[in-house]
N, C-alpha and C positions, 0 to 999 in steps of 0.2 A: 504493500500500500504506500509506504514511504517513497519507494522508488518511483511509483507512478506520479506522486505529488511533485517530486523533484523534476521529473521529465516535463510535466505540465508547466511547472514554474519556469523552466528554461525556455520552453516554447513561447510562453507568454512574454518573457523578457525579449526574446528575439524579435517577436512581432512589434513590441513596444519600441525597440531601438530602430527597427526597419522603418517604422512610420515616421521617424525623425528625418529620414533621408528624403530630400526634396529635389535638389539639383542633380543632374546626371552624374557628376563627379563627387557628390557629397560622401562623407565617410559613412560606412554602414552602421557603425556604432559610435555614439557620442553621449557622454554623461551630462553634457551641458545643453541647455535649451538653445534655440536658434538666436534668441535675443542676447543671451549671455555670450554666445560665440561672436555675434556681430559687434557688440559694444566694445569700444576701445579704439586705438589708433592704428590705422592701416596705411602703409606706404607702397606706392606703385613700384614694382620690381621688374616687370616685363610686359610687353604687349605688342600686338600688331593688328591693325584694323584699316579698312579702306572706306572712303566716302566717294560716291558718284553723283554728280549733278547731270541729269539728262536734259538734252536740248532737242529742239525740233529742227525741221529743215530751214527755218528762218533764222536760226541762231538765237532762239528766244531765251535761253538760259542766261542769267546774270553772269555766270562763271564761264560761259563759252566765248566771251569777248567778241560776240557777233559772228563767230564762225558757224557755218551750217553743219549740222550733224556732228558737232564737236563736243561730245560729252567730256566733262572734266573729271579726272581721277586723282584723288589724293590718297597716297598710301603712307600710313604712320607706323613707324617702327621704334619701339622704346626698349633700350637695353643699356645697362651700366650707367644709369642717370643721364642718358642722352636720348633726345627725341629727334628723329630724322623724318622729314616729310618730303616725299617724292611726288611732284605734281606733273600731270600730263593734260594738256588741252590741245587736241588735234595733233599737230606735229611739233608743238612747243613743249619743252620740258624744263623743269626747275627743281632745285633741291634746297631746302631750308633746314638748318641744324640748330637746335637749342641745346647747349651744353654749358652748364648742367640744366636739367629739367627735373623738378621735384613736384610730386603730387601726393598729398597726404590727406586722408579722410579720417575724421574722428566721429564716431557714433556714440552718443551719450544715452544713459538709461532713461532719462526724462524725455526721450524722443526728439531731442535737438541734435543737429549735426553741424560740423564745421569742416570746410575744405580749404587747405592751404596749397597754393600753387606758386612756384618760383621758376622763372626761366631766364636764360641769358643767351643772347645771340650777337655774334660779330657780323656787322653789315658792311659790305664793300660796294654797294650799288651806286653810291654817290661820290662826289669828289673828295669827301672827307669821311674816312673810315670811322665808324662809331660802334659802341657797344650798347645794346638795348637790354635793359633788365626790367622784368615785370614781377611785382608781388601782388597776389590776389587772395583775398579771404572771402569765402562764400558761407553764409549762415542760413539755416532754415530748420525745418522739421522733417522727421521721417517716421514711417510706420510700415509694417508688413501688409501686403495685399492678400485678400482672401482668394480662395480657389476660383478660377475663371477659365473655362474652356480646357485647354491642355495643360494649364498651369496649376500646380498644387497649391494648397494653402501655405502661405509664408515662403513661397519659392521666390517671390519678387519683393522689392522694397520701393516704396513711393517716396521720392524726395521732393519736398516743397521748398523752393528757393525763395528767401525773403529779403536778403541783403547781400550786396556785392561791393566790397571795398577794394580799390585797385590803386597801386602806385607804379608809375612808369618813370624810368630814368635813362637818359641818353648821355653817354660819355664819349666825347670826341677825341680822337687820337692824334690828329694832325693840325689842330688849331681850333679857333672859335667857329661856332656855327653861324650861318647867315640867316637862320630861321628865327622869326620873331612872332610869337603868339601870346596874346594877353594872359591866357590861363596858365602859362608855363612859368615856373620859377627858373630864372636864368642866372648862371654863375660861372663866368669864365669858359671852361671847356665842357660844361655839363648843363643839362636842362632836366627838370623833372616836374611831374604834376601828379596830383592825387584826386580821386573822386569816389563818391559812394552813391550807389543806386539802391532804391527800395522798389521791389516789384513782387509779383506773384507768378512764378514760373515753376513747372514741375518736370521731373524726369523719372523714369522707371528703370531700376536696376534689376536685371535678370541674372540670377546667380547660377552658374554652372557648378560652383563648389563653395561651400561655406564650412570651413573646418576651424579648429581652434586657433591655428597659426597661419592659415592660408585662405585667401578669398579670390575666386576667379569669376569675372563678370563676362557674360555673353552679350555681344553687341549685335543686334539684329533689328534694324529700324528702317522704315521707308515711308515716303509721302507720295500720294497719288493725286492727280487733278480730278476735276468733277467728272471726267469721262473715264476714270479708272486707269489713266496712263501714268506710268511711273515718272516722277519728277526728281526724286532724291532717295538715296539709300546709303546705309552704313552697316558694315559687318566686320566682325573680328572678336578678339578676346583680350582682356587685360587681367593681369595677376597682381595681387597685393599680398604683402606679408604683414602680420601683426607686430607692432613695436610696443615696447614697454613704456 
């Protein structure tokens, strides 16, 4: 009789732990709830995704630069704190590198979140080489989404963006800049400005994996026009590691 009880207990535990698995790569067994696993600080460690802006035969896409049938492709590759963006519009190609690029998310137990982004880019496009640095802090609220269609309960997270504070700094390497804009603070070889926006915008995170120390997000998003024609799409994955 005892043996039967033990077996039934083990089976019950297996089903209980299995029900915690939501994403395709979630751990089969976890002693922590999904909220406990998610709360904390997460730092981007790797990722690759692509965005496509589709245009028509009249070159109607804003990103097509008036080129007919010239869809624009942007491929993002993040590795070793560096973000590289490869852009293609028709027969034109461009590469932009942000080194370093840091992206950190913090989810709090009170359902608030904070995203910190820092990027640095050396730009040689103009007569005066300059370094562009961006600091961005995004604040808002988060909560798990319920079961919907093919998605399981708590498989996705709804992010409600409420505030975005940004600081931008340009440092010129070869002399003073000849740019003069009222909102900028200008000092010798550098210029900077800061601003804060308040808004109500949302984004949905689709989790492939939510483990104690690793978070993997699936990117699969598209926009269609009124006739059902695809206008924009983005696909890929991003991986985060939990930090103390």
